Structures are given as structure tokens and as C-alpha cells.
N, C-alpha and C positions, 0 to 999 in steps of 0.2 A: 503493500498500499503505499504510494508516493506521501511524503511530507511537503511537498510543495504546495500546499492547499492554498497560500496567498495568490497563487496564479489563477485558481479557479475562480470563476465568476459566474453568477446567476443575476436575474433582475428580480430582485426581492420584493420590489413594489409590485411589479405586474403579478408575481404569484400570489402575493397577499391580496389582491383584489380580486383573483380568480378564486382564491379560497373562501374569500366573504360569499362571492356570487355562489360558488358551489354549496356552501353551508346554508344557503337561502337567507343570508343576513344583509343588512346594510352596509354600502362601501365602508362607511364610518367605523364598523368592527373591524377593518382590517388592521387599525392602529393598535390594537391587542396584541398583533403578530410582531410587534416592533423588535428587532434585532433576534428574532427568534430562526427566519430562515438562514441567516448568515451562521448561527450556531450550528444548524443541520450540515451546512456545508463545511465548517471546520472541523466537524465531529466525523463525518464521513471521511476526510483526507487524514485525520491522526489516529481514529480510534478511541481516544479519550473520552472520559466522563464530563458531564458539564462542571464547571467549577462553581464555588459558592456564591461568588457574585452574580454568576449567570443565574443561578437557581433564584438568586433572590430577587432579580428583575421581574421573574415571573410570578413571584408570591405578591409583588407590588402591583403587577398588572391585574392580579386573580381580584385584588383587594379593590382595585379603582373599579372593576366590573361589577361589584357590589353597589358602590357609590353610584354608578350610572345605572343601576336596575337592569345590567345585563344577566340573563339566565345563565347559569352553570351549563346547562345542556348546550346553549348556542355556542358558548366559548370553546368547549370540548369538541363540538362539531368542526368549529373553525380550524382548529388545531389540527385534527384528524383531516381535514381537507387540504391545508398545508403541508403535511407530511408526505402524502401520495404526489401532490403536485410538486414538491420539492425533489422528491426521489425521482422523478422522471427527468428532471433538469439538472443532475448532478454530472458534473464532467467526468468522463470515463467510464460512466456504466456501460454504456453500449459497447465499447471495446474490451471490458473488464472479463475475464473469465470467470467460470464458475465458484472458484474459491475465493476470488477477490470479492465477487457480487455479495457472497454470503458473509464476508467480512465486513464489508460498508453495511450490509443491511443491519448486521446485529449491531454495531455502534450506531447507527441513526436510530433504530427502533428503541433501542435501549435509552438513549439519550431522550428520543421523544415519550414514549410512554411512562417509562420508570422514574425519569428524571423531572423533564419539563412540566409535564402535563399534571404529574403529583404535585410539583411544588405550585403551579397555577392553581389546584384544588386546595391545597392548605393555605393559600393566601385568602381565596375567594371565602373558604368555611371561617377561618378566624374572622374575616371583616365582616361576613355575616353573623357570627354569634354576638360579635360587638355591636351590631345594628340591632340585632335582637334584643340584647340585654339593655341597650339604650331605650329602645322603645315600650319595652315592658317597663322600664323604670318611669317614663314620661306617661304610661298610661296608669300607673300606681299614683303617681303626684296629680294627673286628673282626676281618678275616681275619688282621691281624698279631697279635691277642691271641691268637687261637684256634690259629693254626700255629706261633707262637714259645712259647705258654704262660705268656703275661706278664699275665694276668689271674686274679682268683678264679673258681672254678665258678659260684658264685651270679650275678655280674655277667656271664659269659660266657651262661650259660643265657637270662638276660634279654635279653640282646641277640640271640642267635641266635633266639628267638623272633619278635623284630621281623622278623626277615628271613626268617621261616617255616622256620627250621633246627631239627630235633630232634636234641640232642646226646644223648640219654639211651641210643640205640641204638648200632649199628655206623656208623662213618663210614668212607669210604673217598676218597682224594684222587689225582686224575689231573692231570698236569702238562704242558702242550705248549709245545715250543719251536717256533721257526721259524728261516728264514733273517735275519728281522730281530726288532727289539722290538715285541712286542705292549703296547698300552697300555690301560689302562683306560678305558673309556667311548666307543672309537673304533667304527666303524661293522661292524669284524669282530668286536670283543668283543661287541656288542649283539646281533649275528645269531646267534652262537652260543648266547649266554645264552638269548635267546627261544626258538630252536628246543629247547634243552635243557629249558626250561620246559614247552614246549608237551607235549613227549615224557613228562616225569616229574610235572610239575606244580610249582607255586612253591614247594611245603613239602620237596621231597625232594632239590633240588640248588641249588647257589649258584655263579657262573661270575664270576671276576673275573681282572684282570691284575695280576701282582706280579713284580717284578724282571725285568721284560722277558718274563716266561712268562706263559701262561693256566692257571688255575687252576680245577679243577670239584671241588666238595667234593659228595659225595652221601651221604644217609643211608636209613636203612631199606632197604626192597626195591629201591630203585635203585641200590645198590651193586653187584648182580650185573651189571646190563646197562648201566650208566652208561659204564665204559671204550670198550665198541665204539661206542655213539653219539655218545660226545665225539669221539673219533678220526674218525668219519665227519663230523660238524658240522665241526671242524676243517678236515679236507681240503676239504669244500666252499666254507669260507669263505677259504681262503688260494689256491684256485683255482691258478694257474701255479706257485706256491711248493712247490716238490719238497722242500724241505729240512725241513719240517715233522717232528716224531717226538712221540710220546707216553710218558710214562713212568707206569706204574700202580702205585701203593701198595697194600700187602693192607689189607682192613678190619679195622678195630681198635675197641674200645668206647669210647665217651665222649670227653670233649675231648681228652684224653690220647692217645688212638687218632688223632685228627685230626693230631696233631703227628707221630705216628710214621708214619703212612701217607703224611703229606707229604715228610716226610725220605726215606724209602723211594722214593718216585717221582723226587724229585730223584737221588739217588743211582745209581737204575736209568738214568737219562738220562747222567749222567756216565760211568756204566761201559760205557753202549752207545757213548758217544762215545769212548772211550780204546780199546776192543775193535773198532772199526770194524765194528760189528753193524748191518746194512741194514734190519732189520725196522722198519716205522715204530711199531709200538706193542709196548712192552717192558712186560713184567710183573715187578715185584720177587721175586714168588715164582718165577719162572724164572732167577732170577740169584742165588739164595740161595747157591750153591756159590761165588761169586765173594766174597760178602760174608764167608764164613767163612774165606775164604783170606786175605781183606785185614785181618782182625782182628788177625792176627800178622804184621805185614809182615816181622820179621827172620826167623821160621820159614819164610815164603815164599820170600826171598832163598835160605836155606840148601837149601831143596828144590829149586830150579831150578839152584842152584850143584852140588849133589850129584848129581841125576838127570840133568840134561841139560848140566852143564860139560863133561863129556869129550866131546860132539859137536864141540866147537869142534877137535878134532883131525883130523876128517875133512877130506879133502880139498874145497876148496870152502867150508870152515868150516861152522858149525851151521845156517843157516838151510835148505839143501834137505832135510836129514834132518827138522829141526823141521817143515817143511811138510808133509812126508811123513807124519809122526806126525798133525799136526792133520787133514788130510785122510783118515786112516785112521778116527780116533775119530769125524769127522763123518760118515763113512759107514757107521757102526754097526760097524766091525770088519769089514768083508767088502772083502776084498783087489780082486775085480774092481770093485767100486763106487768104491774110492778110485782106481784106476789111470785110471778114466773121469773122475773129479772133477778128479785131479791132470794129466790129459792125458799120461800115462805107460803104459807096458806093463804087464802085471801081472809080467812077469819082472821089471822095474825095482824096482817097488814090494817085492816080496818081497826082492831083494836089499839095498834099503835099510833093511827092516825087520831083516835080519840083520846087517847093519852097526851098525844102533842096539843091538841086542843085544851084539855085540863090544863095542863102545865104553863102554857104559853098565851092562852087567850085567842088564839089565832086558828081560824077554820079554815081548810084547804078547800071547802066549798063555796067559802065567800070569796068573791074575786078581788077584792082589795086586800083582803087579809091573806089570801094565797100569794098576790105578789110580793107583800112584805116578806112572808116566809121563803120565798123563791130566791127574792134578792139578798137575804140575809143567809142562805145556804151558799149562794154563790160568794158572798163575802167571807163565809166560813171557810171555803176551800182556798181563796185566796189567801188568807191569815193563818191557814193550816191550823184552824181550831176543831176540835178539842184538843188534838195532838200537842199542841203549843198552847200555853195561857196566852190569854188576851193581853196586848200591852196596854199602859194606860191612854187614852184617849187624848189627843192632842187638844 
């Protein structure tokens, strides 16, 4: 193999242009071959490996491709086209014997496939990972600003547009919790996000992890169907983990509405946990009565103490009678249904309801008194009474 490679010349610019055309790319993409064809000529003459500086130029070009949004597949296609087009133009190939051709082919293919394209992909991959990390950091910052109301509306709207989210209309937020902390950028989060984007489009939903929970923000027409689909995707992604639960805030308008919906979703999950509710999906709209009761904790304590406090005088304490009331209300006020729910006879349920009336002065048959009893039962669940003594009213 000759070492007089400096006398070998090829039209690198023409080959680069033809390679771009062969790869189905724009002529501008040929710039990513800068210096590459000359490397192949040198390698074919000497049989050497590409040097560190030469490989670094490929890494730099790979990173530049990420910045210019050039797909890696297009970049590799370009280099493969350049390989076979350059091979045909290498001086001496036509006159070389079989052994020489094989030696040149070994050198060129090793430099092209094992060295240059690997270095190109390394630079591309490193730059892409950096872009992904930066994008995730920007998204986390945007989510924090949006859900905590920490940024002016103009900046929020501009950033939201970058992520394809419209803030002018209604927004609804759903929050998923599981038996373990959910992390932004992990496989589970990405699966849920990808599935939601396929279902609703990239401009209607945004999924991210926050404070160990998975948050889905929906806008426009997606607000109606998002909760059910989000819960379905969470269930599919978590697999055997049956401890997941989704809280859904009500739709509200504008950036401030996202904050409100997010708070409702989180409060709904907190309430569901404290009340021991078993449903996997809880809507804030369904728990508004609890929110009303909790807004005046002092009044709630007084209500439970006044209406249900006398039950503690019963034999066995307040718990059996309180459970009877809860079962009766959960059964729609039907004694027979309550008896089945409580695994008691109808006669036992009737006796207990009569005993409740004697102790509290409230009759479930009276609409006004029934409402007071039902509100007090809900309050008792919120305060975990009688398992815990009632705190002093404020």
C-alpha cells in the first residue's frame, strides 16, 4: 500500500453534495461531512486509525446536529452514502490487486464504521442527553411556576406555548400517587406521558412528576376525558402496584385555574386517605361536602360533640352505633340494605336507630335531623372520632 497519499486527490465537495442527495437530505446537510472524505482518503493510503483530534471533530459535528434538530438517522445515512461514494473515487482502487483492495477496504471500513460514525453518535448522544436534561429542568420550573402561581402571566403563557399548552381556556389537573415515589424522566413517567400525548395530542396535555406524585395538566377539550384515561395509563404503567390512587381537580379557567385545580386534586387525595375511601379515582367535585365541613374546624368539632357525643353513653361505646349510622346512610336510608351491609338483622338495625334517637334526640326519619346526623357522621370520619378524642373547639 503506497504512502504517497498526499498525491491522491478527490473532489470532496462534490462527493459531499452527492452524498446528501443520495441520503435524501438538503444540500446544507453536506456540511456535516466537513473533513470526513479527506480522512477516508488518508486512511485508505496509510491503513492507520483515525486520531483523537479527528474523532473529536466528529463528536463536535454530532453535537451540532442536535442543536440544529438533525435526526441521527439522517446523519448516519449521510455518512453511509459518503462511504460508498468516496470508495468509488479512491485513486488506485481500479488498478489494485485483490489483496490491496481488501487491505484498503479493511482500513476504510474500520475508520468509517468503527471510528467515525461511533464518534459521531457519541457526540450526538451526549448533546441529546444534555438537551433532554435541560428541557426537563425547564419543564419542572414551568410546572412549579404554574402550580404555585410564582410567575407573571406573560412569562407563563410564553413558556406554556413552548410546551404546547394553552393557558387561555379551562385547565384541569389530576394527581396520581402510588406506593413508591414517582420520578420525573423515568420509564414509567415517560410511558404515561407518551400514551397521553398519543390519545390527546401534544398541545392538550402535559405530564410530569412532582413531589413524588405524577401530575397531568389538561387543557381545552381534553379536560373532560383526561381523568379516566390518565388513571387507565397509570394503572397500566404501575402494573402489580395496587396502591395507586388518582385525585382529580375541577376544571378552572386560566393559569390561576391550574393552581386551584392542582390544590383540589391534592386535597382530594389527602381526604381519601384520611377517610379510608377505596375508590382508585376520586373527584374533588364528589368530596365538596367534606371541604365545606373542614373550612370551619371549630364548628365541625362542636357539631360532632353536640350531635354524636351522647352515643358514648351507650353500652359498648359510640362505635357500634356510629357504624350503624354510616351503614344506614351509605345504603340510601334503606334499613334492609343497611342490615346486609352491616351483617346484622333488620331488627338489630332498627333497635340501634331507635337507641340513637333516644340518646341524641335526632331521628333519621326526620329530614332536618337526618341531615344533622349525616353531616356529623362525616365530621366524625374526618376527625377520626371516636378512635381519637375530640380536640377542644377553637
